[in-house]
N, C-alpha and C positions, 0 to 999 in steps of 0.2 A: 929359720924362725919366721913364722907368719906375722904380718902386721895386724894390729887390732883395728876393729871397725869403729868409726867415730860414733859418739852418742847420738848425734843428729840423725845418722842413717838408721840406727836401731829404733828411734822413736818416730820415724816418718809416718807410720800408720796412725799413731796417736795425733800427730800434727794435722794429718789430713782429716781426721774425724772432727778435731776442734775447728778446723777451717770450715768444714761443712756446717757445723753448728753456728759458727759466727755468720756465715752467709745467710742461713735461715733466719737468725735473729735480726740481721740487717734488713732482710726483705720484709720481715714483720714490722720492724720499726719504720721502714719506708712506707708501708701501707697505712700504718697509724698516722704517720706525718701527713700523708695525702688526705686521709679522712679528716684530720684536724684542720688542714687548710680549707677543705670544702666547708666544714662547719663554721670556720672563721669567716669565709666569704659569705655564707648564708646569713650569719649573724650581722655582718657589716651591711648586707643588703637590707635586712629587716630594720637595722638601726637607721639606715638612710630613709627608708619608707616612713618609719615613725617620726623621724626628724621633719620630713616634708609634711606629714600629717599635722604635727604640732605647729609648724609654721602656718599652715592653712588655717588651723583653728585659731591661732593667735591673730592672724589677719582678719578672720571673720569676727572674732570678738572685738577687735579694735574698730572695725567698721560698724558693728552693732552699737558699741559704746558711743561712737561719733553720732550715729543716727539718733540715739536716745538722749544724747547730751549728758552722759554720766561717765563715771570712771570705769576703766577696764576691769578693775577688781570687783565692782558691783555686778558686771555681766558674768564673771566667773562664779561669783556667789550665787547668782540666779540660776546658772547651770547646775551648780551643786545642789541647790534646793529642788530643782526639777528632777535630778537623779534620785534624791531622797524621796520625793513624792512618788516616783515610779516604784521604788522599792516598797514604800508603804502600801501602795495600791496592790502590788503583788502579794505582800504579806496578808492584806485584808482578803484578797481572793482565796488564798490558801486557808485562812481561818474560816471563811464562808464555806468552802468545800468541806473542811473538817466538821463544821456545825451541821451541814446537811448530812454527812455520813453518820454523825452521832444521832441525828434525828431519825434516820432510817433504822439504826440499831435500837433506839428507844421504842420506835413503833413496833418493831419485831418483838422486843421484850414485853411491851404492853399487850400485844396479841397473845403471847404465850401465857401471861398472867391472867388474861381474860378467859382463856381456855381452861386454865387451872381453877379459876373461880367458878366457871360453869360446871366443872366436874365436882365441885364442892369438897375438895380435899381428898377425893378418892385417888388411890395410886394409879399411876399410868403404866402398870405392868401389862403383860399380855392377857393374863386372866382378868384383871380389872377392866380392860377394854372390852374383852369378850362378854363379861357380865353386864357392862353398860349397854352394849349393843343388844344383848338378849332382853334387857329390861325395856329398852326403847321399842323393840319389835313387839314385845308383849303388850305394851301400852297401845301401840297402833292396832294390833289385832283386837284388843278389848274394845277400842273405839269403833272399829268396823263391825264387830259383832253387835254392839249396842245399836248402831245404825240399822243393821239388817233386822234386828229384833223389832225396832220401832217401825220399820217399813212393814214387817209382817203383821204387827198389831194394827197398823193403819189400814192395811189391805183387808184384814179380817173384820174390821169395824170396831175394834176395841178402843181405838184412839180416834176422837173426832176433832180435837183441837189441832189446827194446822200450824199454829205459832210455834209450839214446842217441836213440831216436826221440822220446821224451817231452821230453828236454832240448832237442832242436833245434826241435821244434814248439812248445815253450812260448814265450810272448811274452817277448822279451828286455827289454822296458821294465819298470822297477821298478813294483811295485804302487802305486796311488795312496795317498798318506798320508791317513789318516782325520783329518778335522777334529777337533781337540780340543774336547770338549764343555765349555763354561763352566758349571760348577755353582754359581757364586757366587750368582747371583740366586735359584736354587732353594733353596740352603742358607740364604740370608738369609730367604727367605719361610718356610721350615720353622722357623727360629729364632724369627721373629716370631710364627708360629702357636703354637709351644711356649711362648713367654713369655706370650702371651695366655691360653692354657689354664692355665698354672701360676698366673697372677695370679687367674683366676677360681676355681681350686681353693683358693688361699690365702684369698681373701675368703670363700668358702663355709665353709672350715674355721674361720676366725675367727668367723663368725657362729654356727656350731654350738657352738664353745667358749664363746662368750658366753652362749648359752642354757643350756648345761650348768652353767656357773659360777653363773648366776642361780638355776637350779634347786637347786644344792647349797647356796647361801646360804639359800634359803627352807627347805630340808630341815633345815639345822642350826639355824635359828631356830624350827623347829616350825610354820612357816606352811604347809608343803606338805600336811600331814595334814588341815588344815581345808579346803584346796582339794580334796582327795580326797573328804572327807565332804560338802562342799557345792560341787560344780563350777560352779554358776551364779554364784558370787562370784569365781571366779578370772579372771585375764586371758586374753586370746586367745592370747598367746604361750605360755601354759602348757598349752593344750589338747592339742597333740601329745604332750607329755611325760606328761600324765595318761592319755591314751589308751594310750601304751606301757606305763605302770605297771599300768593296769587289765588290759591284755592279758596281761602277765606274771603278774599275780595270778590271772587266770582259768586260765592254763596251769598254774600251780602247784597250784591247787585241783583241776583235772582229774587231774594227776599224783598228788596225795595220795589222791583218791577211787579212782583205778585201783589204787594200792598199798594201799588200805584203811588208810591212816595217818591219825592224828588231825591236824586242822588246828591250827596254833599260834594261841594267843589272846594278844594283846598289848594292853596299855592304850595307846591312841593318844595319851593326854596325856603319857606318859613316853617317847614314841618319839623318839629322837635318832640320827641317822646321822652318823658322822664321816667325814672324808676327809683324805688326806694334805695337800692344798693345791690352790689354784686352778690350772687348766690354763693353760699358756702359749700365747699366740697365735703362729701362724706368721707369719714376715715374708717379704716379697718378696725381700729381700737374701739370705736364707739359701736361698731356692729357686732363685736364679740359677745356683748352682754346678751344678745338674743340667742 
């Protein structure tokens, strides 16, 4: 009598198949787990970056609030209003683009309506267009025939008045309208050049006035006479003024010598020259009205 096989030995193939499926499922779950770990690490990294960015923004807002002397909440409110202003500007730009697109469509529609009005309600079929072209060509041919007939009559001597001849031979089409010249850019360029020149002129005038005022102050204090007597001790900015004064003095001496008039003798220690007051500088705002 033979011994019976255990149930485990009979179902070994089934168990091996289940084991293979379990291993595949375990491998799949392991891959999903590693993917979830990578996603979690990436999310944690993004969270850390966002946290650092938030900390930087909070520190910047605190610094701004300290500089402005206001609460941090006011700075955040200002930032929110700035974002809303940017969104409003973006929406306004989109609306402007939509308006421009609608204007282009309206212009195209108006052009089509004008063409329809010029056709006086005639249909735009192929036969209608052909008939309109035929009528236009017939009118042109009639006008040319009339002109040729008038020329023939004028050459034969039947027509002596040249005014009618000029009117008929003149081109009936209206003269081409001249394109309006847009002078806006040229005018703005001229204004910019004018403002630049006026600014340079005002700056030059102010520098001259400053030198004149400085010279007058030295004259009133009696320091300019010592500069005239000992030019090597004066500043470089006084050299042009001293040169002008010496040239004027030389011209005065030549004039006195030519007139044989005595030269004035003045004690330089008591020389004082007064003036009404300092010259005022020109400002760019006052020059803009020109």
